[in-house]
A tleap script that builds the chain and sets N, CA, C and O, in Angstrom:
source leaprc.protein.ff14SB
mol = sequence {
  NMET ALA GLU ASN ASP GLY THR ARG ARG PRO
  SER ALA ALA GLY ALA VAL LEU LEU ALA ALA
  THR VAL ALA ALA GLY SER VAL ALA GLY THR
  PHE CYS ALA PHE ALA HIE ALA VAL LEU PRO
  ALA PRO ALA ARG SER ASP ASP ARG VAL TYR
  VAL ASP VAL MET ARG ASP VAL THR CTHR
}
set mol.1.N position { 5.545 133.853 -56.052 }
set mol.1.CA position { 6.882 133.346 -55.915 }
set mol.1.C position { 7.890 134.446 -56.149 }
set mol.1.O position { 7.690 135.307 -57.006 }
set mol.2.N position { 8.973 134.425 -55.391 }
set mol.2.CA position { 10.024 135.431 -55.568 }
set mol.2.C position { 10.904 135.036 -56.745 }
set mol.2.O position { 11.139 133.857 -57.007 }
set mol.3.N position { 11.374 136.046 -57.434 }
set mol.3.CA position { 12.252 135.773 -58.575 }
set mol.3.C position { 13.661 135.483 -58.085 }
set mol.3.O position { 14.115 136.066 -57.101 }
set mol.4.N position { 14.337 134.599 -58.760 }
set mol.4.CA position { 15.708 134.241 -58.426 }
set mol.4.C position { 16.634 134.984 -59.376 }
set mol.4.O position { 16.550 134.817 -60.593 }
set mol.5.N position { 17.531 135.816 -58.810 }
set mol.5.CA position { 18.430 136.586 -59.659 }
set mol.5.C position { 19.760 135.876 -59.914 }
set mol.5.O position { 20.672 136.475 -60.484 }
set mol.6.N position { 19.884 134.639 -59.513 }
set mol.6.CA position { 21.070 133.844 -59.787 }
set mol.6.C position { 22.154 133.942 -58.729 }
set mol.6.O position { 23.172 133.259 -58.839 }
set mol.7.N position { 21.971 134.766 -57.713 }
set mol.7.CA position { 22.978 134.866 -56.653 }
set mol.7.C position { 22.617 133.901 -55.534 }
set mol.7.O position { 21.450 133.594 -55.294 }
set mol.8.N position { 23.651 133.440 -54.866 }
set mol.8.CA position { 23.443 132.518 -53.746 }
set mol.8.C position { 23.855 133.199 -52.463 }
set mol.8.O position { 24.882 133.875 -52.405 }
set mol.9.N position { 23.059 133.017 -51.448 }
set mol.9.CA position { 23.403 133.536 -50.140 }
set mol.9.C position { 23.969 132.406 -49.300 }
set mol.9.O position { 23.533 131.261 -49.421 }
set mol.10.N position { 24.949 132.723 -48.439 }
set mol.10.CA position { 25.479 131.663 -47.572 }
set mol.10.C position { 24.380 131.111 -46.666 }
set mol.10.O position { 23.532 131.856 -46.175 }
set mol.11.N position { 24.406 129.847 -46.463 }
set mol.11.CA position { 23.381 129.234 -45.628 }
set mol.11.C position { 24.030 128.572 -44.422 }
set mol.11.O position { 25.253 128.461 -44.339 }
set mol.12.N position { 23.211 128.144 -43.514 }
set mol.12.CA position { 23.704 127.460 -42.324 }
set mol.12.C position { 24.356 126.132 -42.705 }
set mol.12.O position { 25.287 125.688 -42.033 }
set mol.13.N position { 23.884 125.502 -43.761 }
set mol.13.CA position { 24.465 124.227 -44.182 }
set mol.13.C position { 25.927 124.406 -44.593 }
set mol.13.O position { 26.759 123.543 -44.315 }
set mol.14.N position { 26.236 125.502 -45.243 }
set mol.14.CA position { 27.624 125.760 -45.626 }
set mol.14.C position { 28.513 125.967 -44.411 }
set mol.14.O position { 29.653 125.502 -44.394 }
set mol.15.N position { 28.014 126.652 -43.403 }
set mol.15.CA position { 28.780 126.875 -42.179 }
set mol.15.C position { 29.008 125.567 -41.427 }
set mol.15.O position { 30.088 125.328 -40.887 }
set mol.16.N position { 27.985 124.732 -41.399 }
set mol.16.CA position { 28.118 123.434 -40.730 }
set mol.16.C position { 29.124 122.560 -41.484 }
set mol.16.O position { 29.937 121.872 -40.865 }
set mol.17.N position { 29.069 122.587 -42.804 }
set mol.17.CA position { 30.020 121.812 -43.604 }
set mol.17.C position { 31.443 122.286 -43.360 }
set mol.17.O position { 32.348 121.462 -43.228 }
set mol.18.N position { 31.660 123.577 -43.297 }
set mol.18.CA position { 32.989 124.115 -43.030 }
set mol.18.C position { 33.469 123.713 -41.638 }
set mol.18.O position { 34.622 123.312 -41.474 }
set mol.19.N position { 32.607 123.815 -40.647 }
set mol.19.CA position { 32.974 123.433 -39.278 }
set mol.19.C position { 33.298 121.945 -39.187 }
set mol.19.O position { 34.245 121.562 -38.500 }
set mol.20.N position { 32.533 121.109 -39.863 }
set mol.20.CA position { 32.795 119.668 -39.854 }
set mol.20.C position { 34.107 119.340 -40.544 }
set mol.20.O position { 34.833 118.450 -40.101 }
set mol.21.N position { 34.421 120.044 -41.621 }
set mol.21.CA position { 35.673 119.813 -42.328 }
set mol.21.C position { 36.864 120.196 -41.464 }
set mol.21.O position { 37.850 119.462 -41.402 }
set mol.22.N position { 36.776 121.336 -40.801 }
set mol.22.CA position { 37.862 121.774 -39.922 }
set mol.22.C position { 38.020 120.813 -38.736 }
set mol.22.O position { 39.143 120.485 -38.351 }
set mol.23.N position { 36.915 120.369 -38.165 }
set mol.23.CA position { 36.980 119.442 -37.035 }
set mol.23.C position { 37.591 118.103 -37.448 }
set mol.23.O position { 38.414 117.546 -36.720 }
set mol.24.N position { 37.195 117.589 -38.603 }
set mol.24.CA position { 37.747 116.317 -39.070 }
set mol.24.C position { 39.245 116.450 -39.348 }
set mol.24.O position { 40.016 115.537 -39.053 }
set mol.25.N position { 39.648 117.563 -39.903 }
set mol.25.CA position { 41.075 117.793 -40.140 }
set mol.25.C position { 41.862 117.902 -38.851 }
set mol.25.O position { 42.997 117.432 -38.773 }
set mol.26.N position { 41.270 118.517 -37.840 }
set mol.26.CA position { 41.941 118.636 -36.543 }
set mol.26.C position { 42.119 117.271 -35.880 }
set mol.26.O position { 43.178 116.978 -35.324 }
set mol.27.N position { 41.097 116.454 -35.940 }
set mol.27.CA position { 41.190 115.114 -35.360 }
set mol.27.C position { 42.229 114.280 -36.110 }
set mol.27.O position { 43.026 113.578 -35.487 }
set mol.28.N position { 42.226 114.353 -37.433 }
set mol.28.CA position { 43.209 113.609 -38.221 }
set mol.28.C position { 44.623 114.085 -37.912 }
set mol.28.O position { 45.542 113.271 -37.820 }
set mol.29.N position { 44.807 115.380 -37.754 }
set mol.29.CA position { 46.121 115.914 -37.416 }
set mol.29.C position { 46.581 115.472 -36.044 }
set mol.29.O position { 47.762 115.191 -35.845 }
set mol.30.N position { 45.662 115.407 -35.096 }
set mol.30.CA position { 46.002 114.943 -33.750 }
set mol.30.C position { 46.448 113.485 -33.774 }
set mol.30.O position { 47.450 113.134 -33.153 }
set mol.31.N position { 45.714 112.641 -34.483 }
set mol.31.CA position { 46.110 111.239 -34.587 }
set mol.31.C position { 47.444 111.083 -35.302 }
set mol.31.O position { 48.255 110.243 -34.912 }
set mol.32.N position { 47.682 111.865 -36.325 }
set mol.32.CA position { 48.946 111.804 -37.058 }
set mol.32.C position { 50.111 112.224 -36.160 }
set mol.32.O position { 51.152 111.567 -36.144 }
set mol.33.N position { 49.938 113.308 -35.420 }
set mol.33.CA position { 50.987 113.771 -34.508 }
set mol.33.C position { 51.270 112.722 -33.438 }
set mol.33.O position { 52.428 112.474 -33.102 }
set mol.34.N position { 50.220 112.107 -32.903 }
set mol.34.CA position { 50.398 111.060 -31.897 }
set mol.34.C position { 51.170 109.875 -32.486 }
set mol.34.O position { 52.081 109.345 -31.851 }
set mol.35.N position { 50.805 109.468 -33.691 }
set mol.35.CA position { 51.459 108.321 -34.314 }
set mol.35.C position { 52.927 108.580 -34.592 }
set mol.35.O position { 53.745 107.665 -34.497 }
set mol.36.N position { 53.275 109.817 -34.936 }
set mol.36.CA position { 54.662 110.120 -35.267 }
set mol.36.C position { 55.505 110.521 -34.068 }
set mol.36.O position { 56.725 110.360 -34.100 }
set mol.37.N position { 54.896 111.033 -33.025 }
set mol.37.CA position { 55.657 111.508 -31.874 }
set mol.37.C position { 55.710 110.505 -30.725 }
set mol.37.O position { 56.734 110.398 -30.051 }
set mol.38.N position { 54.634 109.774 -30.494 }
set mol.38.CA position { 54.544 108.932 -29.306 }
set mol.38.C position { 54.793 107.455 -29.614 }
set mol.38.O position { 55.519 106.791 -28.874 }
set mol.39.N position { 54.222 106.944 -30.662 }
set mol.39.CA position { 54.257 105.504 -30.910 }
set mol.39.C position { 55.633 104.914 -31.263 }
set mol.39.O position { 55.840 103.732 -30.991 }
set mol.40.N position { 56.572 105.642 -31.839 }
set mol.40.CA position { 57.868 105.013 -32.114 }
set mol.40.C position { 58.615 104.552 -30.860 }
set mol.40.O position { 59.325 103.547 -30.917 }
set mol.41.N position { 58.480 105.244 -29.749 }
set mol.41.CA position { 59.194 104.857 -28.527 }
set mol.41.C position { 58.742 103.498 -27.997 }
set mol.41.O position { 59.593 102.633 -27.792 }
set mol.42.N position { 57.440 103.261 -27.761 }
set mol.42.CA position { 57.068 101.933 -27.275 }
set mol.42.C position { 57.241 100.844 -28.337 }
set mol.42.O position { 57.353 99.667 -27.993 }
set mol.43.N position { 57.264 101.211 -29.604 }
set mol.43.CA position { 57.442 100.205 -30.654 }
set mol.43.C position { 58.837 99.589 -30.606 }
set mol.43.O position { 59.039 98.473 -31.084 }
set mol.44.N position { 59.797 100.308 -30.033 }
set mol.44.CA position { 61.165 99.770 -29.925 }
set mol.44.C position { 61.321 98.822 -28.745 }
set mol.44.O position { 62.347 98.152 -28.626 }
set mol.45.N position { 60.327 98.755 -27.875 }
set mol.45.CA position { 60.418 97.895 -26.701 }
set mol.45.C position { 59.741 96.551 -26.973 }
set mol.45.O position { 59.336 96.247 -28.095 }
set mol.46.N position { 59.636 95.775 -25.925 }
set mol.46.CA position { 59.015 94.451 -26.003 }
set mol.46.C position { 57.513 94.593 -26.307 }
set mol.46.O position { 56.904 95.614 -25.985 }
set mol.47.N position { 56.938 93.581 -26.916 }
set mol.47.CA position { 55.520 93.632 -27.283 }
set mol.47.C position { 54.610 93.813 -26.064 }
set mol.47.O position { 53.611 94.529 -26.125 }
set mol.48.N position { 54.965 93.159 -24.965 }
set mol.48.CA position { 54.141 93.258 -23.756 }
set mol.48.C position { 54.143 94.694 -23.226 }
set mol.48.O position { 53.112 95.203 -22.785 }
set mol.49.N position { 55.301 95.335 -23.273 }
set mol.49.CA position { 55.399 96.732 -22.830 }
set mol.49.C position { 54.554 97.625 -23.731 }
set mol.49.O position { 53.888 98.542 -23.251 }
set mol.50.N position { 54.577 97.363 -25.026 }
set mol.50.CA position { 53.789 98.152 -25.978 }
set mol.50.C position { 52.298 98.053 -25.657 }
set mol.50.O position { 51.585 99.056 -25.668 }
set mol.51.N position { 51.840 96.851 -25.374 }
set mol.51.CA position { 50.425 96.655 -25.045 }
set mol.51.C position { 50.085 97.360 -23.731 }
set mol.51.O position { 49.032 97.989 -23.629 }
set mol.52.N position { 50.948 97.267 -22.737 }
set mol.52.CA position { 50.712 97.925 -21.455 }
set mol.52.C position { 50.657 99.456 -21.612 }
set mol.52.O position { 49.822 100.120 -20.999 }
set mol.53.N position { 51.551 99.998 -22.435 }
set mol.53.CA position { 51.556 101.449 -22.663 }
set mol.53.C position { 50.274 101.886 -23.347 }
set mol.53.O position { 49.683 102.894 -22.959 }
set mol.54.N position { 49.832 101.148 -24.357 }
set mol.54.CA position { 48.610 101.522 -25.079 }
set mol.54.C position { 47.385 101.410 -24.167 }
set mol.54.O position { 46.458 102.212 -24.280 }
set mol.55.N position { 47.372 100.444 -23.282 }
set mol.55.CA position { 46.261 100.340 -22.329 }
set mol.55.C position { 46.258 101.519 -21.377 }
set mol.55.O position { 45.196 102.030 -21.024 }
set mol.56.N position { 47.457 101.963 -20.949 }
set mol.56.CA position { 47.545 103.111 -20.044 }
set mol.56.C position { 47.139 104.396 -20.746 }
set mol.56.O position { 46.547 105.275 -20.121 }
set mol.57.N position { 47.445 104.525 -22.036 }
set mol.57.CA position { 47.101 105.721 -22.790 }
set mol.57.C position { 45.591 105.842 -22.934 }
set mol.57.O position { 45.054 106.946 -22.844 }
set mol.58.N position { 44.907 104.753 -23.152 }
set mol.58.CA position { 43.476 104.800 -23.426 }
set mol.58.C position { 42.616 104.890 -22.159 }
set mol.58.O position { 41.404 105.083 -22.252 }
set mol.59.N position { 43.221 104.755 -20.998 }
set mol.59.CA position { 42.413 104.830 -19.776 }
set mol.59.C position { 42.536 106.164 -19.106 }
set mol.59.O position { 41.920 106.392 -18.066 }
savepdb mol mol.pdb
quit
């Protein structure tokens, strides 16, 4: 068995964790920007228009 000198080497798991954290933050930021920039405009209109706009956005 090899002796452990107490140092840790970076592993692939750490890189994957960092990439997942950055990706999740990017997705959350995109949704936040959409909610603050786009959604207030249709919210001021009629409910039917709001539903039609959201259907058009998702297609």
